[in-house]
Residue frames relative to the residue before (quaternion, step in Angstrom):
aa qw qx qy qz dx dy dz
X 1.0000 0.0000 0.0000 0.0000 0.00 0.00 0.00
X 0.3766 -0.7076 0.5558 0.2205 3.53 -0.99 0.81
X 0.1687 -0.7977 0.5743 0.0738 3.63 -0.62 1.09
X 0.6896 -0.4487 0.3596 0.4403 3.57 -1.30 0.11
X 0.6397 0.5378 -0.3226 0.4445 3.52 1.13 -0.80
X 0.5969 0.5452 -0.3463 0.4761 3.59 1.10 -0.73
X 0.7021 0.4738 -0.2777 0.4534 3.53 0.80 -1.04
X 0.6294 0.5174 -0.3517 0.4609 3.64 0.97 -0.75
X 0.6633 0.4939 -0.3162 0.4649 3.59 0.90 -0.96
X 0.6560 0.5032 -0.3334 0.4531 3.61 0.90 -0.77
X 0.6425 0.5201 -0.3252 0.4593 3.61 0.95 -0.80
X 0.6350 0.5103 -0.3306 0.4765 3.56 0.97 -0.88
X 0.6755 0.5011 -0.2960 0.4528 3.61 0.87 -0.97
X 0.7188 0.4569 -0.2805 0.4425 3.59 0.85 -0.92
X 0.7074 0.4286 -0.2766 0.4892 3.60 1.18 -0.30
X 0.3544 0.7392 -0.4919 0.2933 3.53 1.23 0.32
X 0.5042 -0.6641 0.4392 0.3343 3.63 -0.74 0.93
X 0.7637 0.3402 -0.2359 0.4954 3.56 -0.91 0.82
X 0.5905 0.5660 -0.3811 0.4309 3.60 1.19 -0.36
X 0.4450 -0.6996 0.4959 0.2582 3.53 -0.86 1.00
X 0.3092 -0.6882 0.6252 0.1996 3.46 -1.21 0.81
X 0.1813 -0.7976 0.5695 0.0816 3.57 -0.73 1.03
X 0.4159 -0.6885 0.5218 0.2842 3.58 -0.96 0.80
X 0.6173 -0.5057 0.4068 0.4446 3.59 -1.25 0.19
X 0.4943 -0.6887 0.4574 0.2686 3.56 -1.12 0.68
X 0.2364 -0.7717 0.5801 0.1099 3.58 -0.47 1.21
X 0.2826 -0.7020 0.6009 0.2576 3.58 -1.10 0.43
X 0.2891 0.7592 -0.5395 0.2213 3.51 -0.67 1.02
X 0.6744 -0.4769 0.3261 0.4597 3.62 -1.14 0.13
X 0.1953 -0.7667 0.6075 0.0710 3.51 -1.07 0.91
X 0.4753 -0.6465 0.5069 0.3149 3.60 -0.90 0.86
X 0.2198 -0.7585 0.5915 0.1628 3.56 -1.01 0.77
X 0.3729 -0.7233 0.5305 0.2375 3.52 -0.91 0.97
X 0.6826 -0.4428 0.3617 0.4552 3.56 -1.33 -0.22
X 0.1386 -0.8331 0.5329 0.0530 3.62 0.12 1.30
X 0.5001 0.6718 -0.4513 0.3082 3.69 1.09 -0.23
X 0.6480 0.5215 -0.3214 0.4525 3.62 1.21 -0.34
X 0.5366 0.6496 -0.3969 0.3641 3.58 1.21 -0.24
X 0.6333 -0.5717 0.3616 0.3760 3.60 -1.16 0.61
X 0.4731 0.6677 -0.4789 0.3177 3.65 1.09 -0.21
X 0.7126 0.4163 -0.2456 0.5084 3.58 1.21 -0.47
X 0.3168 0.8051 -0.4633 0.1918 3.51 1.27 0.19
X 0.4823 -0.6643 0.4980 0.2794 3.51 -1.09 0.88
X 0.6327 0.5475 -0.3213 0.4435 3.58 1.26 -0.50
X 0.4296 0.7353 -0.4323 0.2965 3.53 1.24 -0.10
X 0.3535 -0.7016 0.5704 0.2394 3.64 -1.09 0.65
X 0.6477 -0.5350 0.3461 0.4177 3.63 1.10 0.13
X 0.6646 0.4600 -0.2843 0.5156 3.56 1.29 -0.22
X 0.0714 0.7848 -0.6147 0.0355 3.54 -1.14 0.62
X 0.3445 -0.7209 0.5591 0.2213 3.53 -1.30 0.27
X 0.2727 -0.7382 0.5943 0.1660 3.55 -1.24 0.55
X 0.1740 -0.7512 0.6305 0.0890 3.52 -1.03 1.00
X 0.1537 -0.7583 0.6309 0.0567 3.53 -0.83 1.08
X 0.1761 -0.8073 0.5594 0.0662 3.58 -0.61 1.18
X 0.0445 -0.7656 0.6416 -0.0124 3.52 -0.83 1.05
X 0.1843 -0.8787 0.4328 0.0808 3.54 0.15 1.35
X 0.6028 0.6264 -0.3420 0.3567 3.65 1.24 0.00
X 0.0938 -0.7880 0.6083 0.0138 3.58 -1.01 0.82
X 0.5349 -0.5758 0.5087 0.3514 3.51 -1.42 0.17
X 0.7708 -0.0268 0.0595 0.6337 3.49 1.18 -0.77
X 0.4413 -0.6760 0.5196 0.2797 3.62 -1.04 0.66
X 0.3619 -0.7403 0.5266 0.2090 3.59 -0.58 1.17
X 0.5544 -0.6520 0.3928 0.3365 3.64 -0.82 0.81
X 0.7063 0.4592 -0.2635 0.4699 3.64 1.13 -0.58
X 0.6065 0.6248 -0.3481 0.3474 3.58 1.21 -0.36
X 0.0804 -0.7789 0.6208 0.0375 3.51 -1.01 0.96
X 0.4032 0.7235 -0.4641 0.3139 3.56 1.19 0.39
X 0.5596 -0.5660 0.4563 0.3977 3.56 -1.16 0.31
X 0.3053 0.7250 -0.5458 0.2886 3.52 -0.05 1.41
X 0.1269 -0.8150 0.5653 0.0001 3.49 -1.07 0.78
X 0.3858 -0.7043 0.5415 0.2488 3.59 -0.96 0.83
X 0.1356 -0.7811 0.6084 0.0357 3.52 -0.80 1.07
X 0.2383 -0.7675 0.5812 0.1282 3.56 -0.79 1.00
X 0.6708 0.4141 -0.2524 0.5611 3.55 1.31 -0.55
X 0.5621 -0.5924 0.4337 0.3808 3.58 -1.08 0.56
X 0.4591 -0.6523 0.5298 0.2882 3.50 -1.21 0.68
X 0.4112 -0.6737 0.5505 0.2719 3.57 -1.04 0.78
X 0.1922 -0.8487 0.4827 0.0992 3.54 0.26 1.32
X 0.6062 0.5480 -0.3636 0.4471 3.64 1.01 -0.62
X 0.6739 0.4759 -0.2920 0.4838 3.53 0.95 -0.85
X 0.6084 0.5343 -0.3499 0.4710 3.61 1.05 -0.79
X 0.6806 0.5005 -0.3045 0.4399 3.61 0.82 -1.03
X 0.6259 0.5533 -0.3204 0.4465 3.60 0.98 -0.88
X 0.6951 0.4676 -0.2683 0.4756 3.59 0.95 -1.00
X 0.6500 0.5211 -0.3180 0.4526 3.54 0.99 -0.79
X 0.6420 0.5164 -0.3076 0.4759 3.57 1.01 -0.83
X 0.6142 0.5379 -0.3353 0.4702 3.57 1.08 -0.71
X 0.6641 0.4685 -0.3169 0.4889 3.64 0.95 -0.75
X 0.6302 0.5188 -0.3479 0.4612 3.63 0.96 -0.74
X 0.6559 0.4975 -0.3333 0.4596 3.63 0.95 -0.79
X 0.6132 0.5409 -0.3525 0.4552 3.64 1.04 -0.60
X 0.6721 0.4749 -0.2813 0.4936 3.59 0.97 -0.93
X 0.6285 0.5398 -0.3502 0.4369 3.61 0.96 -0.77
X 0.6298 0.5477 -0.3551 0.4210 3.62 0.98 -0.60
X 0.7164 0.4124 -0.2161 0.5196 3.52 1.31 -0.54
X 0.7829 0.2940 -0.1232 0.5343 3.61 1.20 -0.31
X 0.2729 0.8182 -0.4841 0.1473 3.60 1.21 0.34
X 0.6491 0.5387 -0.3116 0.4373 3.65 1.17 -0.45
X 0.6045 0.5793 -0.3380 0.4297 3.50 1.38 -0.17
X 0.3208 -0.7219 0.5800 0.1989 3.58 -1.35 0.39
X 0.3917 -0.7233 0.5208 0.2284 3.50 -0.97 0.92
X 0.1833 -0.8026 0.5657 0.0468 3.55 -0.79 1.15
X 0.8046 0.0172 -0.0167 0.5933 3.58 1.17 -0.45
X 0.1209 -0.7448 0.6541 0.0527 3.56 -1.23 0.70
X 0.0402 -0.8155 0.5767 -0.0269 3.54 -0.59 1.22
X 0.1775 -0.7496 0.6297 0.1003 3.58 -0.81 1.02
X 0.0705 0.8072 -0.5804 0.0812 3.61 -0.53 1.17
X 0.0409 -0.8223 0.5668 0.0300 3.49 -1.25 -0.02
X 0.5541 0.2301 0.7848 0.1552 1.52 -1.84 -1.71
X 0.4978 -0.5991 0.5364 0.3248 3.44 -1.42 -0.48
X 0.1603 -0.8378 0.5141 0.0902 3.60 0.20 1.20
X 0.5683 0.5945 -0.3984 0.4061 3.61 1.15 -0.40
X 0.5480 0.5865 -0.3884 0.4526 3.61 1.33 -0.04
X 0.5270 0.6365 -0.4346 0.3581 3.59 1.13 -0.28
X 0.4932 -0.6053 0.5017 0.3722 3.58 -1.09 0.47
X 0.6051 -0.5760 0.4058 0.3708 3.63 -1.06 0.76
X 0.6158 0.5620 -0.3535 0.4243 3.62 1.07 -0.58
X 0.6295 0.5227 -0.3122 0.4827 3.52 1.16 -0.82
X 0.6468 0.4971 -0.3233 0.4796 3.64 0.89 -0.79
X 0.6531 0.5338 -0.2965 0.4479 3.53 0.94 -0.92
X 0.6608 0.5240 -0.2938 0.4500 3.55 1.00 -0.98
X 0.6454 0.5068 -0.3165 0.4759 3.59 1.03 -0.77
X 0.6630 0.5137 -0.2964 0.4568 3.53 0.96 -0.95
X 0.6607 0.4994 -0.3020 0.4721 3.56 0.98 -0.86
X 0.6217 0.5158 -0.3390 0.4822 3.64 1.02 -0.72
X 0.6492 0.5114 -0.3325 0.4545 3.61 0.84 -0.81
X 0.6741 0.4945 -0.2897 0.4660 3.58 0.93 -0.97
X 0.6594 0.5058 -0.3189 0.4557 3.59 1.09 -0.65
X 0.7486 0.4388 -0.2097 0.4506 3.59 1.06 -0.81
X 0.8000 0.1743 -0.1057 0.5643 3.60 1.10 -0.45
X 0.4963 -0.5697 0.5303 0.3846 3.54 -1.28 0.12
X 0.2895 -0.7662 0.5524 0.1551 3.55 -0.89 0.96
X 0.4467 -0.6730 0.5169 0.2834 3.63 -0.77 1.04
X 0.5659 -0.6356 0.4094 0.3287 3.60 -0.96 0.87
X 0.7354 0.3700 -0.2414 0.5139 3.62 1.07 -0.54
X 0.1571 0.8408 -0.5107 0.0872 3.64 1.09 0.49
X 0.2280 -0.7465 0.6080 0.1454 3.60 -1.03 0.75
X 0.0594 -0.7807 0.6219 0.0168 3.56 -0.80 0.96
X 0.0182 0.8016 -0.5966 0.0332 3.57 -0.78 1.08
X 0.0789 -0.7768 0.6233 0.0430 3.52 -1.05 0.84
X 0.3601 -0.7324 0.5376 0.2120 3.61 -0.55 1.14
X 0.0301 -0.8016 0.5963 -0.0302 3.50 -1.10 0.81
X 0.3283 -0.6759 0.6113 0.2482 3.53 -1.19 0.61
X 0.4321 -0.7363 0.4484 0.2646 3.60 -0.61 1.03
X 0.6460 0.5129 -0.3614 0.4347 3.58 1.10 -0.24
X 0.7820 0.3013 -0.1751 0.5167 3.61 1.19 -0.23
X 0.5959 0.5841 -0.3912 0.3882 3.61 1.10 0.14
X 0.1140 -0.7387 0.6591 0.0832 3.49 -1.24 0.68
X 0.4009 -0.7608 0.4651 0.2101 3.53 -0.39 1.33
X 0.6185 0.5772 -0.3531 0.3995 3.59 1.03 -0.73
X 0.5761 0.6042 -0.3754 0.4026 3.63 1.17 -0.43
X 0.7862 0.3349 -0.1675 0.4917 3.61 1.11 -0.56
X 0.3916 0.7048 -0.5063 0.3059 3.60 1.09 0.57
């Protein structure tokens, strides 16, 4: 629960001189740079790689957090987010289809705020696009004040 003390601390932190003011995070198309030069195509690869899924949305910005995260007061269009994320996964899969996924990490923000259907859609897309290593590790960051484990069973 966010208390008055949390809000006061956040307001003091956000008004610190020199602190960047960040706009709300819109969901939209992002230009893709030339990813072919990234280590994902490295010849030194053992064929295994991990996927990081970034969910930048939070209920409140923690005073200590410098990650790319944004407070959303309006609901996130999760169907649109999922469609866009799957499109990015498909692009990467075209360049890494011979690789095996050994880990999937949902970070943020507060990815435990995602609807279970959104998480399932991302996991299903990953399983469709790559071979999943038998010992795959799947991690979903959660804020203990806002998570309900029963949502993800």
